[in-house]
A tleap script that builds the chain and sets N, CA, C and O, in Angstrom:
source leaprc.protein.ff14SB
mol = sequence {
  NMET ILE HIE PRO GLU VAL ALA ASP GLU ALA
  VAL GLY LEU LEU MET MET LEU VAL ALA ASP
  LEU GLY GLU GLU ALA ALA SER LEU ALA VAL
  MET ALA PRO VAL ASP LEU ALA GLU ARG PHE
  ALA ARG LEU ARG GLN LEU GLY GLU ASP GLN
  ALA VAL ILE ALA ALA ALA GLY ASP ALA VAL
  LEU ARG ASN ARG ARG PRO PRO ALA CGLU
}
set mol.1.N position { 57.452 297.246 89.658 }
set mol.1.CA position { 56.017 297.228 89.466 }
set mol.1.C position { 55.322 296.994 90.811 }
set mol.1.O position { 55.856 296.351 91.714 }
set mol.2.N position { 54.135 297.533 90.900 }
set mol.2.CA position { 53.342 297.422 92.134 }
set mol.2.C position { 52.397 296.229 92.012 }
set mol.2.O position { 51.712 296.073 91.001 }
set mol.3.N position { 52.364 295.405 93.031 }
set mol.3.CA position { 51.489 294.229 93.054 }
set mol.3.C position { 50.045 294.690 92.848 }
set mol.3.O position { 49.644 295.691 93.440 }
set mol.4.N position { 49.253 293.993 92.028 }
set mol.4.CA position { 47.898 294.446 91.699 }
set mol.4.C position { 46.999 294.712 92.912 }
set mol.4.O position { 46.277 295.708 92.940 }
set mol.5.N position { 47.042 293.828 93.910 }
set mol.5.CA position { 46.184 294.030 95.077 }
set mol.5.C position { 46.580 295.268 95.870 }
set mol.5.O position { 45.724 295.994 96.376 }
set mol.6.N position { 47.883 295.503 95.975 }
set mol.6.CA position { 48.373 296.683 96.689 }
set mol.6.C position { 48.000 297.949 95.919 }
set mol.6.O position { 47.576 298.941 96.511 }
set mol.7.N position { 48.161 297.905 94.606 }
set mol.7.CA position { 47.807 299.061 93.779 }
set mol.7.C position { 46.318 299.372 93.891 }
set mol.7.O position { 45.933 300.534 94.020 }
set mol.8.N position { 45.485 298.343 93.841 }
set mol.8.CA position { 44.044 298.557 93.934 }
set mol.8.C position { 43.652 299.166 95.277 }
set mol.8.O position { 42.803 300.054 95.339 }
set mol.9.N position { 44.280 298.680 96.356 }
set mol.9.CA position { 44.000 299.238 97.681 }
set mol.9.C position { 44.449 300.697 97.768 }
set mol.9.O position { 43.737 301.541 98.312 }
set mol.10.N position { 45.634 300.988 97.229 }
set mol.10.CA position { 46.146 302.357 97.263 }
set mol.10.C position { 45.235 303.298 96.490 }
set mol.10.O position { 44.936 304.397 96.958 }
set mol.11.N position { 44.790 302.875 95.307 }
set mol.11.CA position { 43.899 303.713 94.512 }
set mol.11.C position { 42.579 303.941 95.248 }
set mol.11.O position { 42.036 305.046 95.223 }
set mol.12.N position { 42.065 302.903 95.901 }
set mol.12.CA position { 40.833 303.060 96.682 }
set mol.12.C position { 40.984 304.083 97.799 }
set mol.12.O position { 40.093 304.902 98.026 }
set mol.13.N position { 42.108 304.033 98.489 }
set mol.13.CA position { 42.360 304.999 99.567 }
set mol.13.C position { 42.518 306.411 99.021 }
set mol.13.O position { 42.023 307.368 99.616 }
set mol.14.N position { 43.205 306.544 97.895 }
set mol.14.CA position { 43.362 307.868 97.282 }
set mol.14.C position { 42.008 308.438 96.864 }
set mol.14.O position { 41.763 309.634 97.020 }
set mol.15.N position { 41.135 307.591 96.337 }
set mol.15.CA position { 39.801 308.051 95.941 }
set mol.15.C position { 39.007 308.525 97.157 }
set mol.15.O position { 38.246 309.487 97.062 }
set mol.16.N position { 39.182 307.856 98.295 }
set mol.16.CA position { 38.497 308.302 99.518 }
set mol.16.C position { 39.015 309.674 99.941 }
set mol.16.O position { 38.236 310.514 100.392 }
set mol.17.N position { 40.314 309.911 99.801 }
set mol.17.CA position { 40.874 311.223 100.136 }
set mol.17.C position { 40.301 312.301 99.229 }
set mol.17.O position { 39.940 313.378 99.704 }
set mol.18.N position { 40.212 312.028 97.933 }
set mol.18.CA position { 39.638 312.993 96.995 }
set mol.18.C position { 38.189 313.291 97.376 }
set mol.18.O position { 37.759 314.444 97.344 }
set mol.19.N position { 37.442 312.252 97.736 }
set mol.19.CA position { 36.041 312.443 98.125 }
set mol.19.C position { 35.935 313.295 99.387 }
set mol.19.O position { 35.075 314.171 99.474 }
set mol.20.N position { 36.805 313.042 100.362 }
set mol.20.CA position { 36.786 313.843 101.595 }
set mol.20.C position { 37.054 315.321 101.302 }
set mol.20.O position { 36.396 316.200 101.858 }
set mol.21.N position { 38.024 315.586 100.424 }
set mol.21.CA position { 38.316 316.975 100.065 }
set mol.21.C position { 37.141 317.592 99.315 }
set mol.21.O position { 36.851 318.778 99.474 }
set mol.22.N position { 36.471 316.793 98.501 }
set mol.22.CA position { 35.290 317.276 97.796 }
set mol.22.C position { 34.164 317.639 98.743 }
set mol.22.O position { 33.471 318.636 98.539 }
set mol.23.N position { 33.981 316.835 99.779 }
set mol.23.CA position { 32.958 317.138 100.782 }
set mol.23.C position { 33.285 318.436 101.511 }
set mol.23.O position { 32.395 319.240 101.789 }
set mol.24.N position { 34.557 318.637 101.816 }
set mol.24.CA position { 34.951 319.887 102.480 }
set mol.24.C position { 34.691 321.076 101.559 }
set mol.24.O position { 34.219 322.119 102.009 }
set mol.25.N position { 34.998 320.920 100.272 }
set mol.25.CA position { 34.758 321.996 99.315 }
set mol.25.C position { 33.268 322.296 99.202 }
set mol.25.O position { 32.867 323.458 99.135 }
set mol.26.N position { 32.453 321.249 99.180 }
set mol.26.CA position { 31.004 321.452 99.082 }
set mol.26.C position { 30.476 322.196 100.304 }
set mol.26.O position { 29.616 323.067 100.169 }
set mol.27.N position { 30.971 321.870 101.484 }
set mol.27.CA position { 30.493 322.560 102.687 }
set mol.27.C position { 30.960 324.020 102.702 }
set mol.27.O position { 30.236 324.899 103.169 }
set mol.28.N position { 32.163 324.277 102.194 }
set mol.28.CA position { 32.642 325.662 102.108 }
set mol.28.C position { 31.789 326.482 101.144 }
set mol.28.O position { 31.555 327.669 101.371 }
set mol.29.N position { 31.332 325.854 100.080 }
set mol.29.CA position { 30.578 326.563 99.051 }
set mol.29.C position { 29.211 327.035 99.542 }
set mol.29.O position { 28.668 327.998 99.001 }
set mol.30.N position { 28.650 326.384 100.547 }
set mol.30.CA position { 27.308 326.751 101.011 }
set mol.30.C position { 27.315 327.505 102.338 }
set mol.30.O position { 26.253 327.846 102.860 }
set mol.31.N position { 28.494 327.767 102.885 }
set mol.31.CA position { 28.579 328.501 104.151 }
set mol.31.C position { 28.146 329.951 103.953 }
set mol.31.O position { 28.259 330.506 102.860 }
set mol.32.N position { 27.656 330.543 105.019 }
set mol.32.CA position { 27.311 331.968 104.978 }
set mol.32.C position { 28.579 332.766 104.708 }
set mol.32.O position { 29.647 332.418 105.211 }
set mol.33.N position { 28.471 333.838 103.915 }
set mol.33.CA position { 29.668 334.623 103.600 }
set mol.33.C position { 30.347 335.157 104.860 }
set mol.33.O position { 29.723 335.808 105.698 }
set mol.34.N position { 31.609 334.870 104.964 }
set mol.34.CA position { 32.415 335.408 106.054 }
set mol.34.C position { 33.529 336.228 105.413 }
set mol.34.O position { 33.474 337.457 105.384 }
set mol.35.N position { 34.513 335.547 104.913 }
set mol.35.CA position { 35.605 336.194 104.190 }
set mol.35.C position { 35.717 335.473 102.859 }
set mol.35.O position { 36.329 334.409 102.769 }
set mol.36.N position { 35.124 336.056 101.824 }
set mol.36.CA position { 35.063 335.382 100.531 }
set mol.36.C position { 36.454 335.122 99.954 }
set mol.36.O position { 36.685 334.068 99.362 }
set mol.37.N position { 37.366 336.050 100.115 }
set mol.37.CA position { 38.715 335.852 99.586 }
set mol.37.C position { 39.367 334.643 100.255 }
set mol.37.O position { 40.008 333.833 99.585 }
set mol.38.N position { 39.208 334.519 101.558 }
set mol.38.CA position { 39.773 333.391 102.292 }
set mol.38.C position { 39.117 332.083 101.859 }
set mol.38.O position { 39.790 331.066 101.693 }
set mol.39.N position { 37.796 332.120 101.678 }
set mol.39.CA position { 37.067 330.918 101.276 }
set mol.39.C position { 37.504 330.470 99.877 }
set mol.39.O position { 37.728 329.280 99.656 }
set mol.40.N position { 37.627 331.414 98.926 }
set mol.40.CA position { 38.049 331.047 97.584 }
set mol.40.C position { 39.489 330.526 97.579 }
set mol.40.O position { 39.817 329.622 96.810 }
set mol.41.N position { 40.331 331.080 98.416 }
set mol.41.CA position { 41.701 330.582 98.516 }
set mol.41.C position { 41.705 329.134 99.007 }
set mol.41.O position { 42.459 328.301 98.503 }
set mol.42.N position { 40.862 328.846 99.987 }
set mol.42.CA position { 40.783 327.468 100.507 }
set mol.42.C position { 40.214 326.528 99.451 }
set mol.42.O position { 40.691 325.403 99.308 }
set mol.43.N position { 39.200 326.973 98.710 }
set mol.43.CA position { 38.641 326.142 97.643 }
set mol.43.C position { 39.695 325.851 96.571 }
set mol.43.O position { 39.789 324.728 96.076 }
set mol.44.N position { 40.481 326.863 96.220 }
set mol.44.CA position { 41.549 326.672 95.239 }
set mol.44.C position { 42.566 325.659 95.754 }
set mol.44.O position { 43.022 324.796 95.005 }
set mol.45.N position { 42.921 325.766 97.031 }
set mol.45.CA position { 43.883 324.830 97.622 }
set mol.45.C position { 43.321 323.413 97.632 }
set mol.45.O position { 44.042 322.457 97.348 }
set mol.46.N position { 42.044 323.274 97.956 }
set mol.46.CA position { 41.438 321.940 97.944 }
set mol.46.C position { 41.497 321.342 96.544 }
set mol.46.O position { 41.791 320.157 96.389 }
set mol.47.N position { 41.221 322.148 95.529 }
set mol.47.CA position { 41.304 321.666 94.154 }
set mol.47.C position { 42.710 321.241 93.781 }
set mol.47.O position { 42.905 320.215 93.129 }
set mol.48.N position { 43.685 322.027 94.192 }
set mol.48.CA position { 45.076 321.673 93.918 }
set mol.48.C position { 45.456 320.386 94.636 }
set mol.48.O position { 46.160 319.547 94.075 }
set mol.49.N position { 44.996 320.225 95.868 }
set mol.49.CA position { 45.279 318.998 96.619 }
set mol.49.C position { 44.638 317.789 95.940 }
set mol.49.O position { 45.252 316.725 95.863 }
set mol.50.N position { 43.404 317.943 95.445 }
set mol.50.CA position { 42.755 316.843 94.733 }
set mol.50.C position { 43.548 316.470 93.480 }
set mol.50.O position { 43.679 315.289 93.156 }
set mol.51.N position { 44.071 317.463 92.783 }
set mol.51.CA position { 44.855 317.195 91.572 }
set mol.51.C position { 46.130 316.421 91.907 }
set mol.51.O position { 46.524 315.525 91.161 }
set mol.52.N position { 46.774 316.760 93.020 }
set mol.52.CA position { 47.987 316.054 93.435 }
set mol.52.C position { 47.660 314.604 93.770 }
set mol.52.O position { 48.399 313.695 93.390 }
set mol.53.N position { 46.564 314.385 94.477 }
set mol.53.CA position { 46.169 313.022 94.835 }
set mol.53.C position { 45.813 312.228 93.578 }
set mol.53.O position { 46.162 311.053 93.465 }
set mol.54.N position { 45.123 312.864 92.640 }
set mol.54.CA position { 44.780 312.197 91.382 }
set mol.54.C position { 46.051 311.811 90.619 }
set mol.54.O position { 46.117 310.730 90.033 }
set mol.55.N position { 47.046 312.678 90.624 }
set mol.55.CA position { 48.314 312.364 89.959 }
set mol.55.C position { 48.993 311.170 90.618 }
set mol.55.O position { 49.591 310.338 89.936 }
set mol.56.N position { 48.902 311.085 91.941 }
set mol.56.CA position { 49.464 309.929 92.643 }
set mol.56.C position { 48.737 308.657 92.215 }
set mol.56.O position { 49.366 307.618 92.012 }
set mol.57.N position { 47.413 308.738 92.079 }
set mol.57.CA position { 46.647 307.582 91.616 }
set mol.57.C position { 47.059 307.175 90.213 }
set mol.57.O position { 47.180 305.983 89.928 }
set mol.58.N position { 47.277 308.145 89.332 }
set mol.58.CA position { 47.749 307.847 87.978 }
set mol.58.C position { 49.091 307.120 88.015 }
set mol.58.O position { 49.307 306.166 87.268 }
set mol.59.N position { 49.983 307.571 88.881 }
set mol.59.CA position { 51.305 306.942 88.992 }
set mol.59.C position { 51.187 305.503 89.470 }
set mol.59.O position { 51.892 304.623 88.976 }
set mol.60.N position { 50.300 305.260 90.427 }
set mol.60.CA position { 50.096 303.889 90.912 }
set mol.60.C position { 49.584 303.011 89.773 }
set mol.60.O position { 50.080 301.903 89.569 }
set mol.61.N position { 48.596 303.503 89.034 }
set mol.61.CA position { 48.040 302.702 87.944 }
set mol.61.C position { 49.054 302.445 86.830 }
set mol.61.O position { 49.087 301.354 86.260 }
set mol.62.N position { 49.879 303.441 86.518 }
set mol.62.CA position { 50.911 303.259 85.490 }
set mol.62.C position { 51.910 302.182 85.879 }
set mol.62.O position { 52.445 301.480 85.021 }
set mol.63.N position { 52.161 302.054 87.187 }
set mol.63.CA position { 53.166 301.116 87.671 }
set mol.63.C position { 52.570 299.841 88.240 }
set mol.63.O position { 53.269 299.059 88.885 }
set mol.64.N position { 51.282 299.627 88.006 }
set mol.64.CA position { 50.604 298.428 88.499 }
set mol.64.C position { 51.026 297.240 87.642 }
set mol.64.O position { 50.944 297.280 86.414 }
set mol.65.N position { 51.473 296.198 88.302 }
set mol.65.CA position { 51.868 294.982 87.598 }
set mol.65.C position { 50.608 294.321 87.039 }
set mol.65.O position { 49.601 294.238 87.742 }
set mol.66.N position { 50.644 293.859 85.813 }
set mol.66.CA position { 49.490 293.144 85.283 }
set mol.66.C position { 49.203 291.899 86.127 }
set mol.66.O position { 50.130 291.261 86.625 }
set mol.67.N position { 47.930 291.554 86.286 }
set mol.67.CA position { 47.599 290.362 87.077 }
set mol.67.C position { 48.232 289.099 86.462 }
set mol.67.O position { 48.370 288.985 85.244 }
set mol.68.N position { 48.601 288.185 87.315 }
set mol.68.CA position { 49.168 286.910 86.843 }
set mol.68.C position { 48.082 286.137 86.090 }
set mol.68.O position { 46.912 286.129 86.475 }
set mol.69.N position { 48.500 285.507 85.034 }
set mol.69.CA position { 47.539 284.727 84.235 }
set mol.69.C position { 47.615 283.274 84.547 }
set mol.69.O position { 46.877 282.479 83.965 }
savepdb mol mol.pdb
quit
């Protein structure tokens, strides 16, 4: 089991990574058209990367030790 404080810190860092990828996706969405196929491929990859990070967060939470009482 993962110590609660360590798990909470890890989840916080993972959420920051998801947010950073979201910001990159938002900036790609408003750029002037250059190569739409390339842009959509990058957006798809960013979404897949966010899903992987979210899955890691789920794993941390599943294995988080309950706080000591």
